[in-house]
C-alpha atoms as an extended CHARMM CRD file, in Angstrom:
* protein
*
       231  EXT
         1         1  MET       CA             -9.8200000000       -4.6810000000      -12.5170000000  PROA      1               0.0000000000
         2         2  LYS       CA            -10.6770000000       -0.9910000000      -12.7300000000  PROA      2               0.0000000000
         3         3  ILE       CA            -14.2840000000       -0.1970000000      -11.8200000000  PROA      3               0.0000000000
         4         4  ASP       CA            -16.3210000000        2.9770000000      -11.4020000000  PROA      4               0.0000000000
         5         5  LYS       CA            -18.0650000000        4.0880000000       -8.1940000000  PROA      5               0.0000000000
         6         6  GLN       CA            -21.2140000000        2.1550000000       -9.1440000000  PROA      6               0.0000000000
         7         7  GLY       CA            -19.2370000000       -1.0720000000       -9.4850000000  PROA      7               0.0000000000
         8         8  TYR       CA            -19.2530000000       -1.2530000000      -13.2950000000  PROA      8               0.0000000000
         9         9  LEU       CA            -16.1650000000       -2.6720000000      -14.9750000000  PROA      9               0.0000000000
        10        10  ILE       CA            -13.9740000000       -0.1710000000      -16.8440000000  PROA      10              0.0000000000
        11        11  GLN       CA            -10.7490000000       -2.0460000000      -17.5110000000  PROA      11              0.0000000000
        12        12  VAL       CA             -9.0670000000       -5.4090000000      -16.9250000000  PROA      12              0.0000000000
        13        13  VAL       CA             -5.2700000000       -5.6820000000      -16.7560000000  PROA      13              0.0000000000
        14        14  ASP       CA             -3.2530000000       -8.8780000000      -16.2980000000  PROA      14              0.0000000000
        15        15  VAL       CA             -0.5310000000       -8.1270000000      -13.7320000000  PROA      15              0.0000000000
        16        16  GLY       CA              0.6460000000      -11.7330000000      -13.2970000000  PROA      16              0.0000000000
        17        17  GLN       CA              0.9640000000      -13.5050000000       -9.9450000000  PROA      17              0.0000000000
        18        18  PHE       CA              1.3850000000      -10.4870000000       -7.6580000000  PROA      18              0.0000000000
        19        19  ASN       CA             -0.1970000000      -10.7750000000       -4.2120000000  PROA      19              0.0000000000
        20        20  THR       CA              0.9260000000       -7.3060000000       -3.1800000000  PROA      20              0.0000000000
        21        21  GLY       CA             -0.0130000000       -3.6740000000       -3.7600000000  PROA      21              0.0000000000
        22        22  CYS       CA              1.1750000000       -3.8760000000       -7.3570000000  PROA      22              0.0000000000
        23        23  HSD       CA             -1.1390000000       -1.2340000000       -8.8240000000  PROA      23              0.0000000000
        24        24  SER       CA             -2.3360000000        2.2930000000       -8.1060000000  PROA      24              0.0000000000
        25        25  VAL       CA             -4.3190000000        5.1060000000       -9.7180000000  PROA      25              0.0000000000
        26        26  ASN       CA             -3.1220000000        8.7020000000      -10.0280000000  PROA      26              0.0000000000
        27        27  ASN       CA             -5.2000000000       11.8740000000       -9.7270000000  PROA      27              0.0000000000
        28        28  LYS       CA             -5.9700000000       11.7700000000      -13.4630000000  PROA      28              0.0000000000
        29        29  GLY       CA             -7.5380000000        8.3240000000      -13.0860000000  PROA      29              0.0000000000
        30        30  GLU       CA             -4.6600000000        6.6350000000      -14.9270000000  PROA      30              0.0000000000
        31        31  LEU       CA             -3.8890000000        3.0650000000      -13.8580000000  PROA      31              0.0000000000
        32        32  LEU       CA             -0.2410000000        2.3080000000      -13.0480000000  PROA      32              0.0000000000
        33        33  TYR       CA              1.0230000000       -1.1690000000      -12.2570000000  PROA      33              0.0000000000
        34        34  LEU       CA              4.2220000000       -3.1620000000      -11.7510000000  PROA      34              0.0000000000
        35        35  LYS       CA              5.3990000000       -5.6310000000      -14.3720000000  PROA      35              0.0000000000
        36        36  MET       CA              8.7760000000       -7.2690000000      -13.8070000000  PROA      36              0.0000000000
        37        37  GLU       CA             11.2060000000       -4.3450000000      -13.3280000000  PROA      37              0.0000000000
        38        38  LYS       CA              8.9240000000       -1.8290000000      -15.0190000000  PROA      38              0.0000000000
        39        39  VAL       CA              6.0970000000        0.4990000000      -14.1170000000  PROA      39              0.0000000000
        40        40  ILE       CA              3.4010000000        0.5480000000      -16.7780000000  PROA      40              0.0000000000
        41        41  ASN       CA              1.0130000000        3.4770000000      -17.2350000000  PROA      41              0.0000000000
        42        42  CYS       CA             -2.0260000000        2.1760000000      -19.1150000000  PROA      42              0.0000000000
        43        43  ASN       CA             -2.7120000000        5.6450000000      -20.5590000000  PROA      43              0.0000000000
        44        44  VAL       CA              0.8120000000        6.3190000000      -21.8040000000  PROA      44              0.0000000000
        45        45  ASN       CA              2.0230000000        4.8870000000      -25.0990000000  PROA      45              0.0000000000
        46        46  GLU       CA              5.5100000000        4.1730000000      -23.7560000000  PROA      46              0.0000000000
        47        47  GLU       CA              5.3430000000        0.6180000000      -22.4170000000  PROA      47              0.0000000000
        48        48  ASN       CA              8.1670000000        1.1590000000      -19.9250000000  PROA      48              0.0000000000
        49        49  PHE       CA              6.9360000000        4.2980000000      -18.1790000000  PROA      49              0.0000000000
        50        50  ILE       CA              9.5220000000        3.7350000000      -15.4250000000  PROA      50              0.0000000000
        51        51  ASP       CA             12.4430000000        1.3010000000      -15.7090000000  PROA      51              0.0000000000
        52        52  ILE       CA             13.1930000000        0.4620000000      -12.0730000000  PROA      52              0.0000000000
        53        53  SER       CA             16.3740000000       -1.4470000000      -12.9780000000  PROA      53              0.0000000000
        54        54  LYS       CA             18.0230000000        1.8080000000      -14.0680000000  PROA      54              0.0000000000
        55        55  THR       CA             17.5490000000        3.4810000000      -10.6730000000  PROA      55              0.0000000000
        56        56  THR       CA             18.6830000000        0.4030000000       -8.7130000000  PROA      56              0.0000000000
        57        57  ALA       CA             21.7190000000       -0.3530000000      -10.9000000000  PROA      57              0.0000000000
        58        58  SER       CA             24.0940000000        1.3940000000       -8.4760000000  PROA      58              0.0000000000
        59        59  CYS       CA             22.5460000000       -0.2660000000       -5.4030000000  PROA      59              0.0000000000
        60        60  THR       CA             24.0200000000       -3.3450000000       -3.7350000000  PROA      60              0.0000000000
        61        61  GLY       CA             22.3580000000       -6.6340000000       -4.6810000000  PROA      61              0.0000000000
        62        62  LYS       CA             19.2780000000       -7.4250000000       -6.7350000000  PROA      62              0.0000000000
        63        63  TRP       CA             16.2860000000       -5.1990000000       -5.9300000000  PROA      63              0.0000000000
        64        64  VAL       CA             12.7130000000       -6.2400000000       -6.6940000000  PROA      64              0.0000000000
        65        65  ALA       CA              9.6850000000       -3.9450000000       -6.7160000000  PROA      65              0.0000000000
        66        66  TRP       CA              6.7950000000       -5.1790000000       -4.5380000000  PROA      66              0.0000000000
        67        67  CYS       CA              4.3430000000       -2.3070000000       -4.3090000000  PROA      67              0.0000000000
        68        68  ILE       CA              3.4330000000        1.0400000000       -5.8320000000  PROA      68              0.0000000000
        69        69  TYR       CA              1.4240000000        4.0580000000       -4.7160000000  PROA      69              0.0000000000
        70        70  CYS       CA              0.4790000000        7.2970000000       -6.5020000000  PROA      70              0.0000000000
        71        71  SER       CA              0.5010000000       10.2810000000       -4.1600000000  PROA      71              0.0000000000
        72        72  LYS       CA             -2.8170000000       12.0720000000       -3.7900000000  PROA      72              0.0000000000
        73        73  ILE       CA             -0.8660000000       15.1800000000       -2.7440000000  PROA      73              0.0000000000
        74        74  ASN       CA              1.2500000000       15.7430000000       -5.8600000000  PROA      74              0.0000000000
        75        75  ASP       CA              0.8840000000       12.6530000000       -8.1070000000  PROA      75              0.0000000000
        76        76  GLU       CA              4.4220000000       11.5320000000       -7.3210000000  PROA      76              0.0000000000
        77        77  ILE       CA              5.0040000000        7.7850000000       -7.6000000000  PROA      77              0.0000000000
        78        78  LEU       CA              6.2760000000        5.7190000000       -4.6670000000  PROA      78              0.0000000000
        79        79  ILE       CA              7.7020000000        2.2390000000       -5.2350000000  PROA      79              0.0000000000
        80        80  GLY       CA              8.5360000000       -0.2010000000       -2.4090000000  PROA      80              0.0000000000
        81        81  LEU       CA             11.5510000000       -2.4550000000       -3.0420000000  PROA      81              0.0000000000
        82        82  HSD       CA             13.2200000000       -5.4350000000       -1.3810000000  PROA      82              0.0000000000
        83        83  ASN       CA             16.5390000000       -7.2220000000       -1.9480000000  PROA      83              0.0000000000
        84        84  GLU       CA             18.0490000000      -10.6280000000       -1.1170000000  PROA      84              0.0000000000
        85        85  GLU       CA             19.7760000000       -9.1570000000        1.9380000000  PROA      85              0.0000000000
        86        86  ALA       CA             16.3400000000       -8.5960000000        3.5360000000  PROA      86              0.0000000000
        87        87  LYS       CA             16.6010000000       -4.8500000000        3.1570000000  PROA      87              0.0000000000
        88        88  GLY       CA             13.8270000000       -2.6100000000        1.8970000000  PROA      88              0.0000000000
        89        89  ASN       CA             13.4360000000        0.9570000000        0.7390000000  PROA      89              0.0000000000
        90        90  VAL       CA             11.1040000000        3.2800000000       -1.1360000000  PROA      90              0.0000000000
        91        91  HSD       CA             11.9630000000        5.0850000000       -4.3720000000  PROA      91              0.0000000000
        92        92  ARG       CA             10.1730000000        8.3220000000       -5.1830000000  PROA      92              0.0000000000
        93        93  TYR       CA              9.5640000000        9.4620000000       -8.7830000000  PROA      93              0.0000000000
        94        94  ASP       CA              7.8600000000       12.5580000000      -10.1060000000  PROA      94              0.0000000000
        95        95  GLN       CA              4.6010000000       12.2390000000      -12.0490000000  PROA      95              0.0000000000
        96        96  HSD       CA              6.5490000000       11.9490000000      -15.3050000000  PROA      96              0.0000000000
        97        97  GLY       CA              8.6190000000        9.0090000000      -14.0820000000  PROA      97              0.0000000000
        98        98  LYS       CA             11.8520000000       10.8470000000      -13.2230000000  PROA      98              0.0000000000
        99        99  PHE       CA             13.6890000000        9.4810000000      -10.1760000000  PROA      99              0.0000000000
       100       100  LYS       CA             13.8060000000       11.9000000000       -7.2160000000  PROA      100             0.0000000000
       101       101  GLU       CA             15.0110000000       10.1530000000       -4.0610000000  PROA      101             0.0000000000
       102       102  GLU       CA             15.5330000000        6.9580000000       -2.0880000000  PROA      102             0.0000000000
       103       103  ILE       CA             13.9110000000        6.5770000000        1.3340000000  PROA      103             0.0000000000
       104       104  ASP       CA             15.0400000000        3.8790000000        3.7580000000  PROA      104             0.0000000000
       105       105  GLY       CA             13.6200000000        5.1310000000        7.0550000000  PROA      105             0.0000000000
       106       106  GLU       CA             16.8320000000        4.5760000000        9.0190000000  PROA      106             0.0000000000
       107       107  ASN       CA             17.0770000000        1.0490000000        7.5550000000  PROA      107             0.0000000000
       108       108  SER       CA             13.7820000000        0.1300000000        9.2170000000  PROA      108             0.0000000000
       109       109  LEU       CA             12.1800000000       -1.3990000000        6.1050000000  PROA      109             0.0000000000
       110       110  CYS       CA             12.5530000000       -5.0250000000        5.0370000000  PROA      110             0.0000000000
       111       111  LYS       CA              9.8480000000       -6.2160000000        2.6180000000  PROA      111             0.0000000000
       112       112  PRO       CA              7.2150000000       -3.5860000000        1.7050000000  PROA      112             0.0000000000
       113       113  LEU       CA              4.0500000000       -5.3270000000        0.4890000000  PROA      113             0.0000000000
       114       114  TYR       CA              1.5360000000       -2.4670000000        0.4990000000  PROA      114             0.0000000000
       115       115  MET       CA              2.0120000000        1.2480000000        0.9080000000  PROA      115             0.0000000000
       116       116  THR       CA              0.1540000000        4.5380000000        1.1940000000  PROA      116             0.0000000000
       117       117  GLU       CA              0.8750000000        8.1910000000        1.9880000000  PROA      117             0.0000000000
       118       118  ASN       CA             -0.7710000000       10.2670000000        4.6940000000  PROA      118             0.0000000000
       119       119  TYR       CA             -1.9370000000       13.8560000000        4.2390000000  PROA      119             0.0000000000
       120       120  ASN       CA              1.1930000000       15.1060000000        6.0560000000  PROA      120             0.0000000000
       121       121  GLY       CA              3.5860000000       13.2750000000        3.7180000000  PROA      121             0.0000000000
       122       122  ASP       CA              4.2610000000       10.2990000000        6.0130000000  PROA      122             0.0000000000
       123       123  ILE       CA              4.7360000000        7.0680000000        4.0580000000  PROA      123             0.0000000000
       124       124  ILE       CA              2.9260000000        4.1290000000        5.6780000000  PROA      124             0.0000000000
       125       125  VAL       CA              4.2320000000        0.6560000000        4.7840000000  PROA      125             0.0000000000
       126       126  SER       CA              2.8350000000       -2.8100000000        5.4730000000  PROA      126             0.0000000000
       127       127  ASP       CA              6.1070000000       -4.6960000000        5.9020000000  PROA      127             0.0000000000
       128       128  ALA       CA              5.9250000000       -8.4920000000        5.6220000000  PROA      128             0.0000000000
       129       129  GLY       CA              9.5510000000       -8.9460000000        6.6760000000  PROA      129             0.0000000000
       130       130  LYS       CA              9.1930000000       -6.9650000000        9.8990000000  PROA      130             0.0000000000
       131       131  ARG       CA              5.6020000000       -8.1520000000       10.4580000000  PROA      131             0.0000000000
       132       132  ALA       CA              4.7590000000       -4.5470000000       11.2580000000  PROA      132             0.0000000000
       133       133  VAL       CA              3.1770000000       -1.3770000000        9.9360000000  PROA      133             0.0000000000
       134       134  ILE       CA              5.9760000000        1.1770000000        9.6170000000  PROA      134             0.0000000000
       135       135  GLY       CA              5.7450000000        4.9210000000        9.1690000000  PROA      135             0.0000000000
       136       136  VAL       CA              8.6870000000        6.7220000000        7.5420000000  PROA      136             0.0000000000
       137       137  LYS       CA              9.4300000000       10.2340000000        6.3350000000  PROA      137             0.0000000000
       138       138  LYS       CA             12.5790000000       11.0920000000        4.3910000000  PROA      138             0.0000000000
       139       139  ASP       CA             15.2250000000        8.9500000000        6.1400000000  PROA      139             0.0000000000
       140       140  LYS       CA             13.5090000000        8.9150000000        9.5290000000  PROA      140             0.0000000000
       141       141  GLU       CA             11.3540000000        6.1850000000       11.0680000000  PROA      141             0.0000000000
       142       142  ILE       CA              8.2600000000        7.6670000000       12.6880000000  PROA      142             0.0000000000
       143       143  PHE       CA              6.6920000000        4.5560000000       14.2060000000  PROA      143             0.0000000000
       144       144  GLN       CA              6.3890000000        0.7820000000       14.1010000000  PROA      144             0.0000000000
       145       145  TYR       CA              3.0530000000       -0.8290000000       14.8940000000  PROA      145             0.0000000000
       146       146  LYS       CA              3.3790000000       -4.3620000000       16.2340000000  PROA      146             0.0000000000
       147       147  ARG       CA              1.2040000000       -6.4890000000       18.4970000000  PROA      147             0.0000000000
       148       148  LYS       CA              2.0780000000       -8.4010000000       21.6530000000  PROA      148             0.0000000000
       149       149  SER       CA              0.0290000000      -11.4500000000       20.7010000000  PROA      149             0.0000000000
       150       150  ALA       CA              1.3250000000      -15.0110000000       20.5640000000  PROA      150             0.0000000000
       151       151  TRP       CA              1.2380000000      -14.7880000000       16.7760000000  PROA      151             0.0000000000
       152       152  LYS       CA              3.0390000000      -12.0460000000       14.9120000000  PROA      152             0.0000000000
       153       153  ILE       CA              0.7540000000       -9.9200000000       12.7960000000  PROA      153             0.0000000000
       154       154  PHE       CA              0.7910000000      -10.0300000000        9.0190000000  PROA      154             0.0000000000
       155       155  PRO       CA             -0.2400000000       -6.6340000000        7.5730000000  PROA      155             0.0000000000
       156       156  THR       CA             -1.5020000000       -6.2380000000        4.0080000000  PROA      156             0.0000000000
       157       157  GLY       CA             -3.6660000000       -3.4940000000        2.4590000000  PROA      157             0.0000000000
       158       158  VAL       CA             -3.3570000000       -0.0450000000        4.0140000000  PROA      158             0.0000000000
       159       159  CYS       CA             -4.9010000000        3.3980000000        3.5020000000  PROA      159             0.0000000000
       160       160  THR       CA             -5.5910000000        6.6310000000        5.3960000000  PROA      160             0.0000000000
       161       161  ASP       CA             -8.7080000000        8.7280000000        5.9030000000  PROA      161             0.0000000000
       162       162  LYS       CA             -9.2410000000       12.5140000000        5.7880000000  PROA      162             0.0000000000
       163       163  SER       CA             -8.2270000000       12.9500000000        9.4340000000  PROA      163             0.0000000000
       164       164  GLY       CA             -4.9620000000       11.0720000000        8.9840000000  PROA      164             0.0000000000
       165       165  CYS       CA             -6.0260000000        7.8780000000       10.7440000000  PROA      165             0.0000000000
       166       166  ILE       CA             -4.5420000000        4.6860000000        9.2880000000  PROA      166             0.0000000000
       167       167  LEU       CA             -6.6410000000        1.6740000000        8.3180000000  PROA      167             0.0000000000
       168       168  VAL       CA             -4.7160000000       -1.5450000000        7.7440000000  PROA      168             0.0000000000
       169       169  CYS       CA             -5.7870000000       -5.1180000000        7.0250000000  PROA      169             0.0000000000
       170       170  ILE       CA             -4.2040000000       -7.3770000000        9.6530000000  PROA      170             0.0000000000
       171       171  TYR       CA             -3.9950000000      -11.1440000000       10.0270000000  PROA      171             0.0000000000
       172       172  GLU       CA             -3.4440000000      -11.9910000000       13.7030000000  PROA      172             0.0000000000
       173       173  ASP       CA             -4.1450000000      -15.0550000000       15.8620000000  PROA      173             0.0000000000
       174       174  ASN       CA             -6.0060000000      -16.8430000000       13.0420000000  PROA      174             0.0000000000
       175       175  GLU       CA             -8.2600000000      -13.8280000000       12.5320000000  PROA      175             0.0000000000
       176       176  SER       CA             -8.3380000000      -11.1080000000        9.8850000000  PROA      176             0.0000000000
       177       177  ASN       CA             -9.6300000000       -7.6290000000       10.6070000000  PROA      177             0.0000000000
       178       178  ILE       CA             -9.0790000000       -3.9440000000        9.8820000000  PROA      178             0.0000000000
       179       179  HSD       CA             -7.0890000000       -2.1720000000       12.5750000000  PROA      179             0.0000000000
       180       180  LEU       CA             -7.6630000000        1.5480000000       12.9920000000  PROA      180             0.0000000000
       181       181  LEU       CA             -4.5100000000        3.4260000000       14.0170000000  PROA      181             0.0000000000
       182       182  SER       CA             -3.8170000000        7.0410000000       14.8150000000  PROA      182             0.0000000000
       183       183  LYS       CA             -1.5470000000        8.9470000000       12.4360000000  PROA      183             0.0000000000
       184       184  ASN       CA              1.2690000000        8.1550000000       14.9090000000  PROA      184             0.0000000000
       185       185  GLY       CA              0.6880000000        4.4070000000       14.6820000000  PROA      185             0.0000000000
       186       186  GLU       CA             -1.2040000000        3.9540000000       17.9640000000  PROA      186             0.0000000000
       187       187  PHE       CA             -3.8890000000        1.2470000000       18.0170000000  PROA      187             0.0000000000
       188       188  LEU       CA             -7.4240000000        2.6390000000       18.3480000000  PROA      188             0.0000000000
       189       189  LYS       CA             -9.7930000000       -0.2310000000       17.5730000000  PROA      189             0.0000000000
       190       190  LYS       CA            -10.7730000000       -3.0650000000       15.2550000000  PROA      190             0.0000000000
       191       191  MET       CA            -13.2100000000       -1.9670000000       12.5760000000  PROA      191             0.0000000000
       192       192  LEU       CA            -15.1050000000       -5.1270000000       11.5940000000  PROA      192             0.0000000000
       193       193  ARG       CA            -17.3740000000       -7.5680000000       13.3610000000  PROA      193             0.0000000000
       194       194  LYS       CA            -16.1440000000      -11.1560000000       13.4120000000  PROA      194             0.0000000000
       195       195  GLU       CA            -18.7690000000      -12.2530000000       10.8710000000  PROA      195             0.0000000000
       196       196  ASP       CA            -17.5230000000       -9.6220000000        8.4130000000  PROA      196             0.0000000000
       197       197  CYS       CA            -13.9900000000      -11.0580000000        8.4210000000  PROA      197             0.0000000000
       198       198  ALA       CA            -14.7430000000      -14.5320000000        7.1000000000  PROA      198             0.0000000000
       199       199  PHE       CA            -13.0680000000      -14.0490000000        3.7230000000  PROA      199             0.0000000000
       200       200  GLY       CA             -9.8460000000      -12.3950000000        4.9020000000  PROA      200             0.0000000000
       201       201  PRO       CA             -9.6870000000       -8.6190000000        4.2730000000  PROA      201             0.0000000000
       202       202  CYS       CA             -6.4930000000       -7.8580000000        2.3460000000  PROA      202             0.0000000000
       203       203  ALA       CA             -7.0070000000       -4.7250000000        0.1800000000  PROA      203             0.0000000000
       204       204  ILE       CA             -8.5380000000       -1.4250000000        1.2270000000  PROA      204             0.0000000000
       205       205  CYS       CA             -9.0880000000        2.1460000000        0.0720000000  PROA      205             0.0000000000
       206       206  ILE       CA            -11.3110000000        5.1200000000        0.8990000000  PROA      206             0.0000000000
       207       207  VAL       CA            -12.9840000000        7.3160000000       -1.7250000000  PROA      207             0.0000000000
       208       208  ASP       CA            -15.5230000000       10.0330000000       -0.8570000000  PROA      208             0.0000000000
       209       209  ASP       CA            -16.3070000000        8.6040000000        2.6140000000  PROA      209             0.0000000000
       210       210  LEU       CA            -16.8270000000        5.1220000000        1.1950000000  PROA      210             0.0000000000
       211       211  LEU       CA            -14.5430000000        2.2980000000        2.2800000000  PROA      211             0.0000000000
       212       212  TYR       CA            -13.8330000000       -0.3280000000       -0.4050000000  PROA      212             0.0000000000
       213       213  LEU       CA            -12.6600000000       -3.7020000000        0.8950000000  PROA      213             0.0000000000
       214       214  GLY       CA            -11.2220000000       -6.5930000000       -1.1140000000  PROA      214             0.0000000000
       215       215  GLN       CA            -10.9680000000      -10.0250000000        0.5200000000  PROA      215             0.0000000000
       216       216  GLU       CA             -8.5870000000      -12.8930000000       -0.1700000000  PROA      216             0.0000000000
       217       217  SER       CA            -11.0880000000      -15.7090000000       -0.6650000000  PROA      217             0.0000000000
       218       218  CYS       CA            -14.0160000000      -13.7420000000       -2.0920000000  PROA      218             0.0000000000
       219       219  GLN       CA            -14.4250000000      -12.1250000000       -5.5240000000  PROA      219             0.0000000000
       220       220  ASP       CA            -16.7910000000       -9.4280000000       -4.2450000000  PROA      220             0.0000000000
       221       221  ILE       CA            -15.7170000000       -5.9410000000       -3.2120000000  PROA      221             0.0000000000
       222       222  GLN       CA            -17.5200000000       -4.8460000000       -0.0780000000  PROA      222             0.0000000000
       223       223  VAL       CA            -18.4140000000       -1.1620000000        0.3020000000  PROA      223             0.0000000000
       224       224  TYR       CA            -18.9780000000        0.4960000000        3.6890000000  PROA      224             0.0000000000
       225       225  GLU       CA            -20.1820000000        4.0150000000        4.3870000000  PROA      225             0.0000000000
       226       226  ILE       CA            -17.9710000000        5.8170000000        6.8880000000  PROA      226             0.0000000000
       227       227  ASN       CA            -19.8840000000        7.4710000000        9.6910000000  PROA      227             0.0000000000
       228       228  ARG       CA            -17.8380000000       10.5080000000       10.7540000000  PROA      228             0.0000000000
       229       229  GLU       CA            -20.0300000000       11.1130000000       13.8060000000  PROA      229             0.0000000000
       230       230  SER       CA            -19.4180000000        7.7240000000       15.3910000000  PROA      230             0.0000000000
       231       231  ASN       CA            -16.4360000000        6.9740000000       17.6070000000  PROA      231             0.0000000000
């Protein structure tokens, strides 16, 4: 669903059975989403805005797109892919859908589920295969965020704020929460009280100092005001 800032419905799009970051919005407000091996732009007449199979044809094995993100810096399109050999990478396209480059982060990626881009160009990936939040830039891994708990973490929705801090939805030790990380992937704190985590936070974004939170077992979108003066 595409809604405005007041919560009113603008558009409904059926994207199938995806439980990943399969859609994004560019700086023009156009909705882009994954459908099979295609990227669809709801505001462009061409149904197959990007044909991912053409840019993975020369790659080894069968590659499947799992997540998409439209850069707020330059409107470029980032697509996270995974193959049967448990390898992952990110393909970058320009705003018109032309392929630019492949990013593998020193082979550190496995199964990108959600993805975002920081103000400095770092790509932040929630990787289900590595059970980690991974930061990459070009072909260099910047960090991996993991926990030393008895249970491995399962990261899902991820975004960044104006200062470059990373907010990621994490399932850990039978509890879901939002972990606040520095831009270098260092843990700072958990964002939510235990009673706010009952429905399993899994999708997150920040717009104009408002944090929008989608939860796995709840149809409501919770909205929080970000207090810049608090620690």
